[in-house]
NURO-867288 format. One line per 8 residues: number of its first residue (from 1); for each residue x, y, z of N, C-alpha, C, O. Coordinates in nm, 2 decimals, decimal comma. Atoms other than C-alpha are relative to their C-alpha. Last residue first. Example, Ala and Ser with C-alpha at 12.3 -4.5 7.8 and 13.67 -1.06 7.14 Angstrom:
BEGIN
2 = -0,09:-0,11:0,00:1,37:-0,11:0,71:-0,08:0,11:0,08:-0,03:0,22:0,09  0,09:-0,12:0,00:1,23:-0,45:0,78:0,09:0,12:0,00:0,19:0,12:0,07 $
***
This chain:
BEGIN
69 = -0,03:-0,10:-0,10:-28,69:-4,06:0,58:0,01:0,13:-0,06:0,04:0,23:0,02  0,12:-0,07:-0,05:-28,69:-4,39:0,42:0,04:0,12:0,08:0,13:0,11:0,16  -0,01:-0,10:-0,11:-28,42:-4,54:0,21:-0,13:0,07:0,03:-0,20:0,10:-0,06  0,05:-0,12:0,04:-28,53:-4,85:0,01:0,02:0,10:0,11:-0,04:0,08:0,22  0,04:-0,09:-0,11:-28,33:-5,16:0,06:-0,04:0,13:-0,06:0,02:0,19:-0,15  -0,07:-0,13:0,00:-28,33:-5,39:-0,24:-0,05:0,08:0,12:-0,17:0,10:0,14  0,06:-0,10:0,09:-28,47:-5,73:-0,15:0,08:0,13:0,01:0,16:0,14:0,10  -0,01:-0,13:-0,04:-28,29:-6,03:0,00:-0,05:0,10:-0,11:-0,03:0,08:-0,23 $
61 = 0,14:-0,05:-0,04:-28,42:-6,37:-0,09:0,00:0,15:0,04:-0,10:0,21:0,06  0,10:0,02:0,11:-28,11:-6,47:-0,29:-0,13:0,06:0,03:-0,20:0,11:-0,06  -0,03:-0,10:0,10:-27,88:-6,32:-0,02:-0,10:-0,01:-0,12:-0,14:0,10:-0,18  0,05:-0,13:-0,05:-28,06:-6,52:0,24:0,03:0,11:-0,10:-0,05:0,20:-0,12  0,15:0,00:0,01:-28,02:-6,84:0,03:-0,05:0,14:0,05:-0,14:0,19:-0,01  0,04:-0,02:0,14:-27,65:-6,75:-0,02:-0,15:0,00:-0,01:-0,21:0,08:-0,09  -0,03:-0,14:0,03:-27,60:-6,72:0,36:-0,04:0,04:-0,15:-0,09:0,15:-0,17  0,10:-0,09:-0,05:-27,79:-7,04:0,42:0,03:0,14:-0,03:-0,06:0,22:-0,05 $
53 = -0,02:-0,03:-0,14:-27,55:-7,22:0,19:-0,11:0,09:0,05:-0,17:0,16:-0,03  -0,08:-0,11:-0,04:-27,68:-7,32:-0,15:0,01:0,01:0,15:-0,07:-0,04:0,22  0,07:-0,13:-0,03:-27,83:-7,66:-0,20:0,11:0,11:0,02:0,23:0,08:0,05  -0,10:-0,11:-0,01:-27,73:-8,00:-0,34:-0,08:0,13:0,02:-0,17:0,16:-0,06  0,00:-0,06:-0,13:-28,01:-8,25:-0,26:0,11:0,10:0,02:0,14:0,15:0,13  0,13:-0,04:-0,05:-28,11:-8,34:-0,61:0,00:0,07:0,13:-0,08:0,16:0,16  -0,01:-0,14:-0,04:-27,75:-8,34:-0,75:-0,13:0,05:0,07:-0,15:0,17:0,10  -0,11:-0,01:-0,10:-27,72:-8,72:-0,76:0,01:0,15:0,05:0,05:0,17:0,17 $
45 = 0,06:-0,01:-0,13:-28,05:-8,71:-0,95:0,10:0,01:0,12:0,06:0,04:0,23  -0,03:0,12:-0,07:-27,87:-8,63:-1,27:-0,06:0,02:0,14:-0,04:0,12:0,21  -0,09:0,10:0,07:-27,92:-8,39:-1,55:0,02:-0,13:0,07:0,02:-0,23:0,01  0,07:0,07:0,11:-28,22:-8,21:-1,41:0,08:-0,10:-0,07:0,03:-0,20:-0,12  0,10:0,09:-0,06:-28,04:-8,13:-1,08:-0,08:-0,07:-0,10:-0,12:-0,19:-0,08  -0,06:0,12:-0,05:-27,75:-8,00:-1,28:-0,10:-0,09:0,06:-0,08:-0,22:0,04  -0,04:0,08:0,11:-27,97:-7,76:-1,47:0,07:-0,13:0,04:0,04:-0,24:-0,01  0,12:0,07:0,04:-28,12:-7,64:-1,14:0,02:-0,08:-0,12:-0,04:-0,19:-0,14 $
37 = 0,03:0,11:-0,09:-27,77:-7,57:-1,02:-0,13:-0,07:-0,04:-0,13:-0,19:-0,03  -0,09:0,11:0,03:-27,69:-7,37:-1,33:-0,02:-0,12:0,09:-0,02:-0,23:0,05  0,03:0,06:0,12:-28,00:-7,16:-1,29:0,09:-0,12:-0,03:0,04:-0,23:-0,08  0,12:0,08:-0,03:-27,92:-7,09:-0,93:-0,05:-0,07:-0,12:-0,09:-0,19:-0,11  -0,04:0,12:-0,07:-27,57:-6,98:-1,03:-0,12:-0,09:0,04:-0,11:-0,22:0,03  -0,07:0,09:0,10:-27,71:-6,75:-1,29:0,04:-0,13:0,07:0,03:-0,23:0,01  0,10:0,05:0,09:-27,96:-6,60:-1,04:0,06:-0,10:-0,10:0,01:-0,20:-0,13  0,07:0,10:-0,07:-27,69:-6,55:-0,78:-0,10:-0,07:-0,09:-0,12:-0,20:-0,08 $
29 = -0,09:0,11:-0,02:-27,48:-6,37:-1,03:-0,07:-0,11:0,07:-0,05:-0,23:0,04  0,00:0,07:0,13:-27,78:-6,15:-1,12:0,09:-0,12:0,00:0,06:-0,22:-0,06  0,13:0,08:0,01:-27,83:-6,07:-0,75:0,00:-0,07:-0,14:-0,06:-0,18:-0,15  -0,01:0,12:-0,10:-27,46:-5,98:-0,71:-0,13:-0,08:-0,02:-0,12:-0,20:-0,03  -0,10:0,10:0,06:-27,47:-5,76:-1,03:0,01:-0,13:0,09:0,01:-0,24:0,04  0,06:0,08:0,10:-27,78:-5,59:-0,90:0,09:-0,10:-0,06:0,04:-0,21:-0,10  0,07:-0,09:0,09:-27,61:-5,49:-0,58:-0,07:-0,09:-0,11:-0,08:-0,21:-0,09  0,10:0,09:0,06:-27,46:-5,64:-0,27:-0,09:0,09:-0,09:-0,16:0,18:-0,04 $
21 = 0,13:-0,03:-0,03:-27,15:-5,43:-0,23:-0,10:-0,10:-0,05:-0,07:-0,16:-0,16  0,07:-0,08:0,10:-26,81:-5,57:-0,25:-0,14:0,01:0,04:-0,19:-0,06:0,12  -0,10:-0,06:0,08:-26,56:-5,71:0,00:-0,05:0,07:-0,12:0,02:0,14:-0,19  -0,01:-0,14:-0,01:-26,83:-5,77:0,25:0,11:0,07:-0,08:0,13:0,19:-0,06  -0,11:-0,03:-0,10:-26,77:-6,14:0,29:0,02:0,15:0,01:0,10:0,19:0,09  0,03:0,07:-0,13:-27,10:-6,24:0,13:0,10:0,04:0,10:0,07:0,05:0,22  0,12:-0,07:-0,06:-27,06:-5,99:-0,16:-0,03:-0,05:0,14:-0,06:0,02:0,23  -0,04:-0,13:-0,04:-26,71:-6,12:-0,23:-0,11:0,08:0,07:-0,09:0,15:0,16 $
13 = -0,09:0,02:-0,11:-26,84:-6,48:-0,25:0,05:0,14:0,06:0,04:0,16:0,18  0,09:0,04:-0,12:-27,13:-6,38:-0,47:0,09:-0,01:0,12:0,05:0,04:0,23  0,08:-0,11:-0,03:-26,90:-6,20:-0,72:-0,08:-0,02:0,13:-0,09:0,06:0,22  -0,09:-0,09:-0,07:-26,65:-6,49:-0,70:-0,07:0,13:0,04:-0,05:0,18:0,15  -0,02:0,04:-0,14:-26,92:-6,74:-0,77:0,09:0,09:0,07:0,07:0,11:0,19  0,12:-0,01:-0,09:-27,04:-6,54:-1,07:0,03:-0,04:0,14:-0,02:0,02:0,24  -0,02:0,12:-0,08:-26,71:-6,48:-1,24:-0,10:0,00:0,11:-0,08:0,06:0,21  0,00:0,00:-0,15:-26,83:-6,21:-1,48:0,03:-0,14:0,05:-0,01:-0,24:0,00 $
5 = 0,13:-0,01:-0,07:-26,74:-6,23:-1,85:0,02:-0,01:0,15:0,12:-0,03:0,20  0,03:-0,14:-0,03:-26,40:-6,16:-2,00:-0,13:0,02:0,07:-0,16:0,13:0,11  -0,12:-0,08:-0,02:-26,39:-6,51:-2,15:-0,03:0,15:0,01:-0,10:0,20:-0,07  -0,07:-0,04:0,13:-26,72:-6,67:-2,12:0,12:0,08:0,04:0,13:0,15:0,14  -0,05:-0,13:0,00:-26,82:-6,85:-1,80:0,07:0,03:-0,13:0,15:-0,04:-0,18 $
***
């Protein structure tokens, strides 16, 4: 994290608990965390089985809702 930059785990955590909206910033933060986890997996096999929680996985797969009507 760079100084003054977003705190990705905090953004995701707040989105999961309903304290902030799930928006593009949330999805971008999930993508950053996913990239970091993949880098860790490549560094050492000890991280091979580390996964996101089911809630984060659902958030990662969630699409933008499109209003109909």
